N, C-alpha and C positions, 0 to 999 in steps of 0.2 A: 471423856471420850471426845476427839476432838471434832470440828465442824464436817468434814469430811467422812470421818469414822458416822456420823449420826445421818448424813445424805446417805451414805451406802447402804447402811443398814436398813433403811427405809425401803429402799428399792433391793432389798434382799442380798446384796452383795458383802463381802468383805474385802480390806486393805489388798489382800495377796489374790484375790479373782480378780478386782478391779486392775491391778499392776499386770497380771498375768494377759489380760484382754486388751491393755495397750500395746502387749511385746507381738500381736498376732502379725504373719509375715504375710501379706499377699502375693500370689504367683503374679510375676510382671507380665505374664502374656494372657492374662484375663481381668475382668472386672467382676465384682460379685455385689449383690443387691440382696437388702431384707426390706421388709416393711412392718411397720406397726399401726393399728388404727385404733383411736380413743373417740369415744362417742361423749362430746362432752356435755351432751343434754342429759345424758344419765352418770355420768361420772364414774363409767366402767369402760373397760376393752370392748372393742367392736367384733365380737366371736361371732363366726359363721356368716362373715362379709366376703362373698364372691369378687375377684379381680382377675383381670387379663393382663397379662404383658405384650406388649408390640414392639417391633422395632422398626425403624425409617428406613425403607429402602432409598436406593440411589434416585428414583423418579418420584422421591419425596412421598409416595404413600406409605402407611404404616399397615404392619402384617402381623398379625398373631404368631406368637412362640409358646406362650404357656398359659394356664389357667392353674389359680389357686383360690384357698379360701382360708380366712383366718382362722387360728386355732382359739382355744378358749382363753387366751390371753392376748389375744387382738393381733397376734404376729403371724406374719409367713417368713421362715427362715429356708424353705427348700426351692430355692430359684437357683438355676443351673449357672455356671459361669457364663458371663457373655464377653462380646467383643466391645470394642470401644466404637462409641456411636451415639446417635439419638434415640430414647425408648419414652414410653409411654407406658403407665400405668393406668387401667380404668378400674375405678371401683364401683360397685354394681350397689350404690346406696338405696334405690327404690326399692329393689327385691328386700335388703336387710331392714328396713324401715315399715316395710309393709307386712312382715312377718310378726310385728310388733303393733299393728293397727295404729302405724303412725302415719300421717301423710308428709312427704317431705318435697322440697320445692327442688332440689337436684336430684333428677334420678340417677344420674351419675357423676364420678367428679374423674375428671382426666389429670394427669401429671405427666409433662414432658420434660425430660432432663436428658442430660448429656453425660456421657461416660468415659474414663480413660482407661488405659490397661494399668494393671497394677494396682489400684484403687478398690476400696469396699465404700459402696452406697446405701446409705439406709435413708428409706423413703417413709416417713411418717406423714398420717393424716389425721386432723382432729375434725370430727364431723359432728352436726348436728343437723336437725331437720331443714334448717333456712342457712345453714352456713357450712364452710370448710375451711382448711388453711393446712398449709404443708409448710415444711422447711427441710435442709440437708441436716439429716442428724448423723450419729456417729454410732 
């Protein structure tokens, strides 16, 4: 098995599935987003973590457009298609850690990002009680 095959097997994919994912076409009139939360302090998906999606209005203020909760795998895939613009995801980390009787330093994590039409944006969050990081995923 080649290196790519071993990596795909580790994350539960095969070459055909990975190839099909790469051929996904996006609606040129909308943008799409997904998110994934990993709790690096536990080495597990951040399941049951609530988040809200906001859009920046013309006056610079953000307005909430939807609420979500991560699934057992720490993922949210049910965001509706969005327009081009500036968005903010707010992750409710305080509630997530309080359920585990863990005090955290950041009660919420906000990620502000820009979208263009015809693109998919995966917005992952890596969390621990005392830190977080993000990047543009694929």
